[in-house]
Legacy VTK file of the C-alpha trace (Angstrom):
# vtk DataFile Version 3.0
C-alpha trace
ASCII
DATASET POLYDATA
POINTS 328 float
-16.080 55.180 -50.550
-18.140 58.298 -51.235
-18.430 60.811 -48.380
-21.847 61.704 -46.986
-23.162 64.918 -45.484
-22.248 65.586 -41.855
-25.880 66.072 -40.679
-26.879 62.740 -42.221
-23.916 60.967 -40.617
-24.638 62.516 -37.211
-28.290 61.544 -37.482
-27.419 57.949 -38.399
-24.929 57.654 -35.526
-27.374 59.151 -33.023
-30.152 56.782 -34.111
-27.767 53.830 -33.801
-26.661 55.069 -30.378
-30.235 55.368 -29.086
-31.281 51.959 -30.417
-28.178 50.256 -29.022
-28.669 51.984 -25.662
-32.200 50.597 -25.437
-30.943 47.162 -26.482
-28.191 47.381 -23.850
-30.784 47.926 -21.126
-32.665 44.784 -22.200
-29.903 42.386 -23.297
-28.087 39.955 -21.048
-28.282 36.547 -19.439
-31.710 37.679 -18.228
-33.581 39.475 -20.997
-35.869 42.262 -19.821
-38.873 42.714 -22.145
-40.264 46.134 -22.976
-43.408 45.353 -20.966
-41.343 45.195 -17.762
-40.366 48.846 -18.193
-44.015 49.823 -17.802
-44.663 47.592 -14.817
-44.578 48.544 -11.156
-41.346 49.694 -9.555
-41.674 46.687 -7.262
-40.880 44.437 -10.215
-37.417 42.912 -9.505
-36.490 43.439 -13.152
-36.409 47.184 -12.504
-33.355 46.650 -10.320
-31.643 44.781 -13.161
-32.288 47.625 -15.594
-31.666 50.699 -13.472
-29.083 49.489 -10.950
-26.985 47.190 -13.141
-27.516 47.881 -16.841
-28.126 51.633 -16.846
-24.705 52.459 -15.283
-23.089 49.934 -17.607
-24.725 51.517 -20.651
-23.734 55.043 -19.627
-20.135 53.970 -19.059
-20.023 52.143 -22.402
-21.095 55.359 -24.156
-18.656 57.506 -22.179
-15.673 55.166 -22.582
-16.360 54.603 -26.296
-16.622 58.347 -26.837
-13.353 58.978 -24.994
-11.378 56.270 -26.795
-12.774 57.005 -30.261
-12.110 60.723 -29.911
-8.635 60.174 -28.421
-7.708 57.913 -31.326
-8.882 60.465 -33.898
-6.960 63.283 -32.184
-3.753 61.247 -31.885
-3.929 60.146 -35.527
-4.537 63.728 -36.621
-1.771 65.205 -34.496
0.881 62.636 -35.365
-0.298 62.211 -38.995
0.064 58.530 -38.266
-2.624 55.977 -39.148
-1.509 53.629 -36.351
-1.789 56.111 -33.478
-4.068 54.900 -30.687
-4.074 55.203 -26.869
-3.741 51.404 -26.528
-1.179 50.643 -29.217
0.977 53.605 -28.218
1.003 52.570 -24.569
-1.172 55.345 -23.111
-3.864 52.927 -21.908
-1.211 50.592 -20.512
0.391 53.443 -18.597
-3.035 54.447 -17.271
-3.644 50.854 -16.172
-0.237 50.814 -14.483
-1.138 53.963 -12.555
-4.437 52.392 -11.443
-2.760 49.083 -10.583
-0.242 50.817 -8.326
-3.071 52.294 -6.245
-4.572 48.805 -5.947
-1.215 47.264 -5.085
-0.519 49.841 -2.380
-4.051 49.489 -1.002
-4.739 53.225 -1.275
-7.959 52.766 -3.264
-9.651 50.973 -0.351
-9.682 53.965 1.978
-9.586 56.628 -0.781
-11.577 55.443 -3.851
-10.852 58.725 -5.655
-7.125 57.918 -5.746
-7.606 55.164 -8.355
-8.779 57.437 -11.192
-6.120 59.983 -10.204
-3.437 57.295 -10.519
-4.824 56.193 -13.888
-4.890 59.746 -15.236
-1.344 60.464 -14.051
-0.134 57.299 -15.774
-1.979 58.196 -18.988
-0.582 61.725 -19.071
2.959 60.490 -18.500
2.516 58.156 -21.476
1.061 60.789 -23.776
3.739 63.357 -22.864
6.462 60.886 -23.814
4.800 60.293 -27.183
4.293 63.990 -27.860
7.945 64.696 -27.108
8.861 62.061 -29.700
6.383 63.562 -32.183
8.299 66.820 -32.285
11.211 65.150 -34.038
9.792 62.347 -36.153
6.484 61.287 -37.692
7.478 57.887 -39.014
5.341 54.857 -38.281
8.362 52.967 -36.970
9.152 55.662 -34.404
5.695 55.623 -32.907
5.401 51.850 -32.925
8.722 51.603 -31.093
7.687 54.298 -28.638
4.412 52.518 -27.971
6.212 49.227 -27.587
8.574 50.752 -25.025
5.707 52.262 -23.027
3.784 48.992 -23.128
6.876 47.088 -21.996
7.520 49.502 -19.120
3.883 49.397 -18.000
3.751 45.612 -18.445
6.897 45.145 -16.378
5.481 47.314 -13.613
2.177 45.461 -13.587
3.950 42.083 -13.592
6.034 43.185 -10.619
2.894 44.309 -8.792
1.259 40.938 -9.484
4.327 39.059 -8.306
4.612 41.044 -5.072
0.883 41.524 -4.413
0.257 41.219 -0.671
-3.186 39.560 -0.907
-5.172 37.378 -3.351
-7.750 40.188 -3.493
-5.137 42.564 -4.864
-4.129 40.000 -7.509
-7.759 39.526 -8.557
-8.358 43.268 -8.806
-5.224 43.815 -10.883
-6.163 41.043 -13.317
-9.650 42.512 -13.707
-8.182 45.885 -14.711
-5.878 44.263 -17.220
-8.671 42.336 -18.956
-11.079 45.272 -19.125
-14.781 44.963 -18.407
-17.970 46.939 -17.810
-19.567 44.222 -15.661
-20.812 45.057 -12.159
-20.236 48.785 -12.498
-22.416 51.061 -10.366
-23.745 54.587 -10.457
-20.803 55.581 -8.232
-18.444 54.631 -11.081
-20.521 56.797 -13.399
-20.279 59.777 -11.033
-16.532 59.275 -10.708
-15.607 58.797 -14.375
-18.123 60.602 -16.593
-17.383 64.194 -15.446
-13.642 63.682 -15.948
-14.194 62.055 -19.357
-16.476 64.950 -20.324
-13.790 67.508 -19.436
-11.150 65.551 -21.367
-13.351 65.210 -24.447
-14.299 68.901 -24.319
-10.597 69.802 -24.375
-9.934 67.469 -27.300
-12.789 68.916 -29.358
-11.093 72.325 -29.225
-8.005 71.198 -31.169
-9.771 70.515 -34.477
-8.560 73.715 -36.156
-4.994 73.062 -35.017
-5.105 69.512 -36.391
-6.296 70.814 -39.761
-3.455 73.337 -39.807
-0.895 70.674 -38.893
-1.588 68.887 -42.171
0.606 71.674 -43.638
3.426 70.806 -41.218
4.669 72.633 -38.143
5.885 75.665 -40.107
2.620 75.969 -42.005
0.598 75.633 -38.796
2.625 78.370 -37.088
2.121 80.651 -40.090
-1.639 80.246 -39.619
-1.385 81.397 -36.020
-1.480 77.990 -34.320
0.393 77.874 -31.019
1.845 74.374 -31.144
2.986 74.376 -27.522
-0.548 75.182 -26.337
-1.988 72.561 -28.685
0.432 69.974 -27.345
-0.517 70.798 -23.749
-4.281 70.712 -24.390
-3.951 67.441 -26.299
-1.871 65.815 -23.559
-4.260 66.964 -20.839
-7.378 65.943 -22.784
-6.138 62.470 -23.753
-4.780 61.928 -20.244
-8.073 62.837 -18.577
-10.313 60.957 -21.028
-8.191 57.803 -21.272
-7.211 57.788 -17.608
-10.783 58.076 -16.360
-11.900 55.383 -18.810
-9.218 52.941 -17.669
-9.992 53.769 -14.044
-13.484 52.272 -14.301
-13.134 49.686 -17.072
-9.493 48.644 -17.281
-7.705 48.398 -20.614
-10.023 48.224 -23.636
-7.799 48.347 -26.677
-8.191 49.027 -30.398
-11.279 51.273 -30.118
-9.186 54.363 -30.793
-7.449 52.642 -33.712
-10.479 51.162 -35.453
-13.011 53.978 -35.056
-11.281 56.753 -37.079
-10.576 54.335 -39.933
-14.248 53.323 -40.038
-15.451 56.934 -40.076
-12.762 58.565 -42.261
-14.102 57.288 -45.629
-17.474 58.846 -44.746
-16.262 62.334 -43.792
-13.018 62.790 -45.722
-9.423 63.114 -44.630
-9.638 66.464 -42.779
-8.666 65.673 -39.152
-10.907 68.326 -37.589
-14.002 66.950 -39.334
-13.233 63.493 -37.986
-13.366 64.298 -34.258
-17.069 64.391 -33.406
-18.053 61.501 -35.735
-15.271 59.386 -34.206
-16.545 60.158 -30.722
-20.072 59.019 -31.619
-18.862 55.997 -33.579
-16.615 54.953 -30.674
-19.640 54.915 -28.375
-21.563 52.821 -30.922
-18.704 50.308 -31.274
-18.237 49.830 -27.515
-21.983 49.460 -26.980
-22.178 46.825 -29.723
-19.215 44.929 -28.274
-20.612 45.069 -24.729
-23.983 43.727 -25.868
-22.199 40.957 -27.773
-20.182 39.788 -24.748
-23.340 39.718 -22.632
-25.362 37.557 -24.994
-22.502 35.202 -25.882
-23.433 31.756 -24.518
-20.812 30.967 -21.878
-20.642 30.160 -18.191
-18.479 33.198 -17.431
-19.027 36.480 -19.256
-16.323 37.244 -21.795
-14.272 40.287 -20.842
-14.858 43.311 -23.058
-11.129 43.997 -23.404
-10.563 40.441 -24.640
-13.382 40.748 -27.190
-12.053 44.067 -28.535
-8.553 42.604 -28.816
-9.937 39.668 -30.801
-11.635 42.088 -33.205
-8.935 44.743 -33.286
-5.930 42.451 -33.751
-6.864 41.300 -37.291
-7.857 44.886 -38.180
-4.434 46.127 -37.046
-2.744 43.421 -39.122
-4.737 44.333 -42.240
-3.915 47.993 -41.715
-0.204 47.230 -41.482
-0.363 45.179 -44.696
-2.203 48.011 -46.484
0.325 50.600 -45.328
3.181 48.371 -46.437
1.611 47.967 -49.886
1.268 51.740 -50.207
4.889 52.248 -49.199
5.998 49.719 -51.814
LINES 1 329
328 0 1 2 3 4 5 6 7 8 9 10 11 12 13 14 15 16 17 18 19 20 21 22 23 24 25 26 27 28 29 30 31 32 33 34 35 36 37 38 39 40 41 42 43 44 45 46 47 48 49 50 51 52 53 54 55 56 57 58 59 60 61 62 63 64 65 66 67 68 69 70 71 72 73 74 75 76 77 78 79 80 81 82 83 84 85 86 87 88 89 90 91 92 93 94 95 96 97 98 99 100 101 102 103 104 105 106 107 108 109 110 111 112 113 114 115 116 117 118 119 120 121 122 123 124 125 126 127 128 129 130 131 132 133 134 135 136 137 138 139 140 141 142 143 144 145 146 147 148 149 150 151 152 153 154 155 156 157 158 159 160 161 162 163 164 165 166 167 168 169 170 171 172 173 174 175 176 177 178 179 180 181 182 183 184 185 186 187 188 189 190 191 192 193 194 195 196 197 198 199 200 201 202 203 204 205 206 207 208 209 210 211 212 213 214 215 216 217 218 219 220 221 222 223 224 225 226 227 228 229 230 231 232 233 234 235 236 237 238 239 240 241 242 243 244 245 246 247 248 249 250 251 252 253 254 255 256 257 258 259 260 261 262 263 264 265 266 267 268 269 270 271 272 273 274 275 276 277 278 279 280 281 282 283 284 285 286 287 288 289 290 291 292 293 294 295 296 297 298 299 300 301 302 303 304 305 306 307 308 309 310 311 312 313 314 315 316 317 318 319 320 321 322 323 324 325 326 327
């Protein structure tokens, strides 16, 4: 596919983001027409838009941005097309950290402890992967590492479910595992968005280092890149962005995997040039998926994490087949 100019791509993504944001405020089981936006504040539909759908739309943009950017950074750093916070176990470790706060009941009296637990879990996961990246860049190594992290996090979550002291704790844990933006409030926005913004800001600073790493570690060092600092900034940024996202939405997989592959043919293979477009495209993808689950005719709303897994699973399979064909 032929690449297009960066300003044109940014403009197209921003237009799509604005249109989808407006659609997100209107779409749902109860559709809110444009005329209702101009009506009196006493109109009950105002509460639907500004108390329910506005926080949900903001979180969809923030979470999509965080996951899309994290996926692009991980793929650029590891030079691995399969790198993704979900596949490599980072999201699962973040969910495990959040689940432990729910299991122990700490999040009831201290709501701030849940995102802290999620971010600690995410950073533990990403540090393990970055340690492995210093010795090997093979696809098999990272798949195995991600599988191990997912198994460890899954075992911990299963144990928490089995030993959960109350049905409420079980219900909360299951909600985090499935991933959803439903019933989120402005308090969730205040809690997650600043942390996601800090994490994304850190990740956007590593573009030059990612470009240099295409020459290998030795080449990057010769260009003045401090790999230890890059590793630390990347771990902190992915941990903050992914951890805060999981803290408010649960596990939403495959966004970080799919988004860079969608954008890369449009901007070229340079990792640094991929970061900002992936962030915007991630927000667009999550918004589209969230609108789709809301308008799907069903008695119970489909969980966003389930919908993304249904879309991302076949994409992951096709990507594996393509990589195998190239290797052959």
